[in-house]
N, C-alpha and C positions, 0 to 999 in steps of 0.2 A: 241594583244600587241600594234599595231599601234593606235587603238582607245584609249587605256589607255594613250599612250604617247601624243596623241592629246589633251586629257582632261587636262593633266598636262601643256602642252605647251600653250594652248589658254589663260588661265587666267594670266600666267606669261608674255606672250607677251604684254598684255595690261598694265602691270606694269613696265616692265623693260626698262632701258635706257642704252646707250652705256657705257661700263665699263672702257674702256681705250681709249687712243688717237687713231686716225685712223692709221691703219697699224699694230697695236699691236694685237696679238690674245688674246681673252678673256679666263680666267679672268686675266692672267698675274700678279698673286699675290701668295705669299707663305703664307698659313694660318696656318702652323704648330705651335702648342702651346708647343712643347717640342723638344729639341735636346740634345744629350749627350755632356758632357764637354770633352774638349781635355785633361784635367788632368786625368791621369790613376788611381788616388786615389779618384776620385769623386764618389758620389752615384748617384741615379737616377736623382735627382734635385740639391741637395746640394753638395758643394765641399769645401775642406780645403783651407786655405790661403797659406800653404806651397807648394812648387814645388818639383818634384822628386829628383833633384840633377844634378850635371854636367854630360852631355853626357848620361843621362839615356834615353834609347829609349823604347817606349811602343807602342803597337798596340792593338786595340780592335774592336769588331763587336757587334752591338746592333740591334736585330730584335724585331719588335713590330707589334701588331695588334690593330687597332682602329675601332670603330663602330660609324657611324653618325657624322663625324667631320664637315660636311658642309650640312646644311639644309636651304632651302629657305622658308620664311614665308611671308604671306601678311602683309602689313604695320600695325602698331599699335598693334603688338602682335597677329595677326590673326592666323588662322589655318595653319598647315603645307601643303605646296603645292608640294614640290619636294625635293629629296635628291640627289643633283648632285654628292656628294661623300658619299657613304653609308658604304663601307667596304674597308679597306686598310691594306696590309701587307708591311711594310717598313723595310729597312736595312740601317744602318749607319756604315761606315767603317772609323776608325780614326787611326792616327799615331801622335806621339808627341816626342819631344826631349828636354831634360833639358839643359839649358844654365846657367852655374854657379850654385850657390846654391839658387838663388832667382828668376829664370825665366825659362819659357818654351815656345816653339812654337809648333804649331800643325796644322793638316789639317783634315777636315771632308768631306767625300764624301757620301752624302745621296742619296738613291734611293728608288723606290717603286717597289716591285716584283709583286704586284697585286693590282689593285683597280677597283672598279665598283660603279656605281650609276645610277640615272634615265637617261633614254635615251630620244631622241626627244626634247632636250632642245633648246630654242632659241639661236641664235648666240651671243646675248648680255650676255648670261650666260656662255656658253662654245662654242667657235668658231666651233668646230667639232660636236656639238650636244650632246656629252657625253665625259666623261673623258677617257684618254688613259688607257690601261690595265697595262702598265709597262713603266718605264722610270727613269730618273734622276731628282733630285732636285738641288738646287744651291750649288756649292762647297763653303766651308767656310775655311778661313785661320784665325787662332787664336793665341793669345799671352797672357801670364800671368806673372805678376811680384809680388813678395811678398814685401810689404812695411813694415810690422811689423810682425815678426815671433812670434809664441806662442808655441814653442816646449815643454815648461814646464807648459803649461796651461795659463790661462788669456786671454787677448784680442789680436787678430791678425787681420791684414788688408792686402788685396791684390787688385790689379787692373787687370781686364780682358778686352781684346778687341777682336773683331771679324769682319772680312770683308767677305761678301758673294759676289760671282760673278754670273751673270745671265746666268748660264749654264743649268738650269733645263727646263723641259717640261712646257711651259707656259699655256697649256690648262689642267693642272693636279691639279691646286690649290697648286702646290709645286714649282713654278718658277716665279721669279720677272722679270720685263722688264729692270731693272737696278740694280746696286750694292746697298747693304745696309751696314751700319757701326754701330756697337754697342759697347758701353763702359759701364762697370759695376764696381762697388765697392763691394767687398766681405768682410764681417766681420765675425769673429768667436770668440766666447767666450768659451774657453775650460775648462771643469771641470775634465778632464782626463777620467772619466767614461762616460761622455756625452759632447756634444758640441752643443751650440746654435748658429746656423748659419743663416745669412741673406744676401741678396744682393739687390741692386737697380741700375738701369742704364738708359741709353737713347739709343734708336735705331733710326737711321736716315734712312729713305727710300728715295732714290733719285728720284723715280717716284711714283706718287700717283694714287690710283685706286678708282673709284666710285663704291660702292657696288650696284648690279643691282636691288634688290628688295626694297631698302629703300633709296637709294641716298646718304648715308653717304660716306664721302671720307676717305679712309684708307691712313694715312700718317705716321708720326713718332709715336713712342710708348715708354712707360716706363715699361720695364720688371722688375719683382720683385720676390723674393723668401724669405721664412722664415720657419724655422723648426728646428728639433732636431735630432741629430745622437747619438744613444746610443750603447755602447759596453757592451753587456750583461755579458761577462765573468768577467768584473771588478765589476759587481753587484752580482756576485756569483749566478746568476740565471740559466744559461745554458752555453753551449759553453766552455768546459774546455780548449780547445786548443787556445782560444782567437782569433778566426778567423772571427767572425761575426761583422757586424755593421748594426743596425736597423735604418731606416730612417722614420720620420714622418714629412711631409712638406706640405705647401701650396705654390702655385706659380701661376703666371699669368702675365697680363700686362694691362696697361691703355693707352688710346690714348693721344698723346701729341701735336697734330696739324695735320690738321687745326681744328679738333674736340677737344674740351677741356675735360680734365678728369672730370668725374661725371656730365657732361652736359646731357641734355635730349636726345641727339643723340649718346651718347657714349656706349650704351648697347651692340651693335653688336661688339664693339672693346674692351670690358672690360672682359677679361677671368679670371676665377678662377678655379683652380683644386686642388684636394687633392691627394698627392703622398705618397705611402707606398712602402718600399723596404727592401730587406735583401741582403747584400753584404757579400760573403764568400771568404776568402783568401784560395788559393790552393797551395800545395807544402810546403816543409820544411820551406822555408823563405817567403812564400806567394807571390811569384813573379807573380802568376796568380790569377785571381779572376773570380767568377761567381756571377751574380746579377740577381735577379728576383724581378720585381716590377709591380705595378699597379697604373694607374692614373684614377681618377673618376672626371668627369666634374660636377662642382657645379653651372653652369649657361649655357645659350644657346648662348654664343658669338660665332662668326665665328671661326672655327678651334677647338672648344672644343668638344671632343668626349664624348659619354655617358660613354665609358670605353676604356682604353688603357692598354694592357698587354705587358710587355717588358721583354726580356731576354738579358743580356749582358755578354760577355766573353772577357777577355783581359789578356795580359801578358806584363811584362816589364823586362828590363835588368838593374836593379838597381846596383849601385856600392856596396851597403851594408856597406860602410864606407865613408859616404859623406864628413866628415871633414878630412879624411886622417890621423887620429891619431892612427890607428892600432887597434881600438876597434870597433867591428862590431856593426852596427846600432841597431840590435835587443837587445843588452845589453847596448848600449851607452845611458846614460841618457841625453846627449847633442849631438845628432847625427849631428848637423850642426855647432858645435863649438868645436874646437880641445882641448883635454886635455893638461895641461901645464907641466905634468911630473916633478913635483918639490919634489917628495917624500911624498906628502900629499894627501891622498885620490885619488890616480892616477887610480884606477880601475873603477871609475864610468863614466869616459869619459868627465867629466866637469872640466873646469879650475876654480881654486879657487882664487878669487881676493884678499881675506883677510883670510889666513889660520887660524890665531889665533883670529879672530873676535874682534880685539882691535880698529877698526875704521881707521886703517892705512893700505892702500893698500900694497900688498907684494912688489911691485917694489920700494916703498919708506921706507919699514920696514926693519931696520937692523936686527931684530930678528923675521922673519915672522912666526915662529911656536910657539913663546912664547909671550903672551900678555904683553904690556907695554905702558906707557904714551908717548905722543909725546914729541919730544925734538928738539931744534934748531940745535943740533949737529947731522948731518946725521949718524954718527957712533953709536949714542945712540937712535936714533928715533925708538920708538916702542919696546924698550928693557926694562926689569924690572929694577928698581933702584938697 
C-alpha cells in the first residue's frame, strides 16, 4: 500500500502548488455540486416560487451517497492520477419557518458520515495526506421571498438568498476558509399539470483557492438550474391519490471570476449534472414527504460525481388555511387570497372582483350580480336600464 501511495504522490508532487494562503489547511474549499433547498416543498433540484405560509414550521433530512466527486488529473486532460475523494455518504438536516404568506427563513446543517479516498497525498492537496472519515460541512442560513405568486398557473418569480459560515472540516473538500453569499432568482411557469422551472444566481466566495493540479483559481460562480416538474395524477397516468411529483432537471454552475465563463481554463469549474427524482406526499393532508432521486455527472468538473443517489424525508406543520377564510387549502382554489363571501361563488375560496362580468368592479357596481352599463350616477352604475 505504501508503494502504491508513493507512486501516486510522486507525480503529483512535481505538479502541485500551494492551494491556499499560508496557515490555511488544504484544500479549504467546499466542492459540493448539490445541496437541498430550505423550502419544504422543493424537489431534489427545482423549487416552487411559493412559500409555505405564516409560521409554518418544517424539518427534513437528506441522505446521499456519491462516487468520485473529486479526481485529480494531469494537465491538459491527462490520465487520472489520484482520487482524493472517492466515496462519500452525506447527511443534510434542515429546518425552516414561514414568515407571512410570501417569505421563509431556514437553516441547513450538512455533514458527512463517511468518506474516503486516496492516501499518501501531498500536503498541497490535503494537509493531512488524506480526507477525514467523518465531519461537518459549512452551516448555511437561507431566506426566500415570493415576488410574483402563480397559485392559479402562469408565471411566478421568487428571490432566494443563502449565507454559509466556515464551520466545516477544511481538509474534507466540504469546508471553506471564509463565508460565502449566494443570491438567486427562481422562475416558475405553471401549467397546473406541470411546471417549467429555472433559476440563476451569483455566488460570492470571500476567499479564493488555487486548484493544485491545474492552477485555476476558484472564486465566484454562477449557479443555474432548469427543468420540469410533472404531476402524473393530473395526466391520468398513475398516482390516483395525487401524491407524486416527478422531476427532470439539469443543474450546475459556471465560474464568474477571476476565471471567466466558457474560457479556456473554466472546465474544472463548469459543472453540469442531470437530476431525476420522485417526490411522494405522505399522510391524509400530505404534511410529510419522501423523495428518492439520482444525479448523474455529465462532465468531469471538480465536485461532479459519476453518480449521486439521494433519499429525503421531511414533515411540516402547515396551517392548511393560509388565507384564513375558513376554506381548507386542499379545496381552496385561491389558498393565499381570502374569499370575499358576498353570496356569489363563495365555496371556491376565491374573491370575485366582478361577479356579473360587466367590466365594473363590484365595489363600484350598484348591481354587482346583474350586468349593466356604466353610469355617472353611483346608484345606477352597472345596473340594467
